[in-house]
C-alpha positions as CSV (number, residue, x, y, z in Angstrom):
1,M,23.8,13.1,-7.8
2,S,22.7,10.1,-9.9
3,T,25.4,7.8,-11.4
4,A,26.0,7.4,-15.1
5,L,24.3,4.0,-14.9
6,V,21.2,5.5,-13.3
7,E,21.1,8.2,-16.0
8,K,21.5,5.7,-18.8
9,T,18.8,3.5,-17.3
10,A,16.4,6.4,-17.0
11,Q,16.9,7.2,-20.7
12,M,16.3,3.5,-21.7
13,V,13.2,3.3,-19.6
14,Q,11.8,6.6,-20.9
15,E,12.2,5.4,-24.4
16,K,10.7,1.9,-23.7
17,F,7.6,3.3,-22.0
18,K,6.9,6.4,-24.1
19,N,3.8,4.9,-25.7
20,E,2.5,3.1,-22.6
21,S,-1.1,4.0,-21.7
22,T,-2.3,1.8,-18.8
23,G,-1.0,3.9,-16.0
24,H,2.4,2.1,-15.9
25,D,4.0,4.7,-18.2
26,W,7.2,6.7,-18.0
27,E,5.5,9.4,-15.9
28,H,4.5,6.8,-13.3
29,I,8.1,5.5,-13.3
30,R,9.5,9.0,-13.1
31,R,7.3,9.8,-10.1
32,V,8.3,6.6,-8.3
33,W,11.9,7.5,-9.0
34,I,11.5,11.0,-7.5
35,M,9.5,9.7,-4.5
36,A,12.1,6.9,-3.9
37,Q,14.8,9.5,-3.8
38,R,12.8,11.6,-1.3
39,I,12.2,8.7,1.0
40,C,15.8,7.5,0.7
41,R,17.2,10.9,1.8
42,K,15.1,10.5,5.0
43,E,15.7,6.8,5.6
44,K,19.5,6.8,4.8
45,A,19.8,3.8,2.4
46,D,22.0,3.2,-0.7
47,F,21.0,5.7,-3.3
48,E,22.1,4.0,-6.4
49,T,20.3,0.7,-5.5
50,V,17.1,2.6,-4.8
51,E,17.3,4.7,-8.0
52,L,17.9,1.7,-10.2
53,A,15.2,-0.4,-8.6
54,A,12.7,2.5,-8.9
55,L,13.5,2.9,-12.6
56,L,13.4,-0.8,-13.4
57,H,10.5,-1.8,-11.1
58,D,8.0,-2.0,-14.0
59,I,10.4,-3.1,-16.7
60,S,8.3,-6.2,-17.5
61,D,5.3,-6.1,-15.2
62,W,3.5,-9.4,-14.4
63,K,0.1,-7.7,-15.0
64,E,1.1,-7.5,-18.7
65,N,2.8,-10.9,-18.7
66,Y,-0.1,-13.2,-17.7
67,G,0.9,-13.3,-14.1
68,N,4.6,-14.2,-14.7
69,S,6.5,-12.5,-11.9
70,T,10.0,-13.5,-13.0
71,T,10.2,-11.6,-16.3
72,G,10.8,-8.2,-14.7
73,A,13.6,-9.4,-12.5
74,D,15.2,-11.3,-15.4
75,E,15.0,-8.2,-17.7
76,A,16.4,-5.9,-15.0
77,R,19.3,-8.4,-14.4
78,R,20.1,-8.5,-18.2
79,W,20.2,-4.8,-18.5
80,L,22.5,-4.3,-15.5
81,V,24.8,-7.1,-16.5
82,Q,25.0,-5.7,-20.0
83,N,26.1,-2.4,-18.5
84,N,28.8,-3.9,-16.3
85,A,27.1,-3.3,-13.0
86,N,28.6,-4.7,-9.8
87,P,27.3,-8.3,-9.3
88,I,26.1,-7.5,-5.8
89,L,24.1,-4.5,-7.1
90,V,22.7,-6.6,-10.0
91,E,21.3,-9.2,-7.6
92,H,20.0,-6.7,-5.1
93,V,18.1,-4.7,-7.7
94,S,16.8,-7.9,-9.3
95,Q,15.5,-9.1,-6.0
96,I,13.7,-5.9,-5.3
97,V,12.1,-6.0,-8.8
98,S,11.0,-9.6,-8.2
99,K,9.3,-8.8,-4.9
100,I,7.9,-5.3,-5.4
101,S,4.4,-5.9,-6.6
102,F,1.2,-6.1,-4.4
103,K,-0.4,-9.4,-5.0
104,G,-3.3,-9.6,-2.5
105,S,-3.8,-8.9,1.1
106,Q,-2.9,-12.5,2.2
107,K,0.5,-12.4,0.6
108,P,3.0,-11.9,3.4
109,E,5.4,-9.0,3.1
110,D,8.8,-10.4,2.1
111,M,11.0,-7.4,1.1
112,P,14.1,-8.0,3.1
113,T,16.2,-4.9,2.6
114,L,15.7,-1.2,3.4
115,E,16.4,-0.3,-0.2
116,G,13.6,-2.7,-1.3
117,K,11.2,-1.3,1.3
118,I,11.9,2.3,0.1
119,T,11.3,1.4,-3.5
120,Q,8.2,-0.6,-2.7
121,D,6.8,2.3,-0.6
122,A,7.4,4.8,-3.4
123,D,5.6,2.5,-5.9
124,R,2.7,1.9,-3.5
125,L,2.2,5.6,-2.8
126,E,1.3,5.9,-6.5
127,S,-1.8,3.8,-5.7
128,L,-3.2,6.5,-3.4
129,G,-4.5,10.1,-3.8
130,A,-5.7,11.7,-7.0
131,I,-3.1,10.0,-9.1
132,G,-4.0,6.6,-7.6
133,I,-7.6,7.2,-8.6
134,I,-6.8,8.2,-12.2
135,R,-4.4,5.3,-12.6
136,A,-6.9,2.7,-11.3
137,I,-9.6,4.0,-13.7
138,S,-7.0,4.1,-16.6
139,F,-5.8,0.5,-16.0
140,G,-9.4,-0.8,-15.6
141,A,-10.4,0.8,-18.9
142,S,-7.3,-0.8,-20.6
143,K,-8.6,-4.2,-19.5
144,N,-12.2,-3.4,-20.5
145,R,-13.2,-3.7,-16.9
146,I,-16.6,-2.2,-16.0
147,L,-16.5,0.8,-13.6
148,Y,-18.9,-0.4,-10.9
149,D,-21.7,-2.9,-10.4
150,P,-23.3,-3.2,-6.9
151,A,-24.1,-6.8,-7.7
152,I,-20.4,-7.7,-7.8
153,P,-18.9,-7.2,-4.3
154,P,-15.2,-6.7,-3.7
155,K,-13.1,-9.5,-2.2
156,S,-10.8,-7.6,0.1
157,H,-8.9,-10.6,1.4
158,L,-7.8,-12.3,-1.8
159,T,-5.0,-14.8,-1.8
160,N,-2.0,-14.2,-4.0
161,E,-3.4,-16.4,-6.8
162,G,-6.8,-14.9,-6.5
163,Y,-5.6,-11.4,-6.8
164,V,-3.4,-12.2,-9.8
165,Q,-6.3,-13.8,-11.6
166,R,-8.7,-11.0,-10.9
167,T,-6.1,-8.5,-12.2
168,I,-5.1,-10.2,-15.4
169,N,-8.7,-11.6,-16.1
170,P,-11.1,-8.8,-15.2
171,K,-14.3,-10.8,-15.9
172,D,-16.8,-10.4,-13.1
173,D,-14.8,-7.6,-11.5
174,T,-15.0,-3.8,-11.4
175,T,-12.6,-0.9,-11.1
176,I,-14.3,0.3,-7.9
177,N,-13.7,-3.2,-6.4
178,H,-10.0,-2.6,-7.0
179,F,-10.1,0.3,-4.5
180,Y,-11.2,-2.1,-1.8
181,E,-9.0,-5.0,-2.9
182,K,-5.8,-2.9,-3.0
183,L,-5.9,0.8,-2.7
184,L,-7.5,1.1,0.7
185,L,-5.1,-1.6,2.1
186,V,-1.9,0.1,0.9
187,K,-1.5,2.6,3.8
188,D,-1.2,-0.2,6.4
189,R,1.3,-2.1,4.3
190,L,3.9,0.6,4.0
191,H,7.3,0.1,5.6
192,T,9.0,3.5,6.2
193,H,8.0,6.3,8.5
194,T,8.4,8.8,5.7
195,A,6.0,6.9,3.4
196,K,3.4,6.4,6.1
197,K,3.3,10.2,6.7
198,I,2.8,10.9,3.0
199,A,0.2,8.2,2.7
200,Q,-2.2,9.5,5.3
201,H,-3.6,12.4,3.3
202,R,-3.7,10.4,0.1
203,H,-5.6,7.6,1.8
204,E,-8.2,10.0,3.2
205,Y,-8.6,11.4,-0.3
206,I,-9.4,7.9,-1.6
207,E,-12.0,7.5,1.1
208,Q,-13.6,10.8,0.3
209,F,-13.7,10.0,-3.4
210,L,-15.5,6.6,-2.7
211,E,-18.0,8.3,-0.4
212,E,-18.8,10.9,-3.1
213,F,-18.8,8.4,-5.9
214,L,-21.3,6.0,-4.2
215,S,-23.5,8.9,-3.2
216,E,-23.7,10.2,-6.8
217,W,-24.2,6.6,-8.1
218,E,-27.3,6.2,-5.8
219,G,-28.6,9.7,-6.8
220,K,-28.1,11.0,-3.3
221,K,-26.1,14.0,-4.4
């Protein structure tokens, strides 16, 4: 059963993100919250930490803050302190929020705790499957990113800085490239056995979508 702080945090986040339309809305956060609980039950981690981190993971996303990766952790910390959370819990959740985002295939994984790994896996699973496809297209449209251009190849091994710049500045990039630069890489960057099992079907769905999309683009189907 969720704690009073978790329930209060859920209410705050739902209100804050009720008009969000880039794929990082309340429904995304709610799904991450639910998935994080599902994984946590299997992996035996601290439930309150995982729930709070899942609810606060997008509280101030770097993709909407010109690449600044500290604003989310700072805002999460302020909220928890204001609500008299245990200082150890405050620092743990803030650390997870600061490290959760994917920022290119060359950025090493540095999530140190099981609770962080569970939260990160729950968020990354949102990049896969039918929902992952819709969210990628929705986010690309919000940035006025073109859907596809065969003359603009993907860069699947971007550095941290390169990935951040391509995300916040979509010039000379396409939404379909994002599938190769992130979505198809997610399956092999998950931490927990539970998440890896869930990811397999969703990853295959992405592959099938791309095959169909490219065939239709070329007029082969």
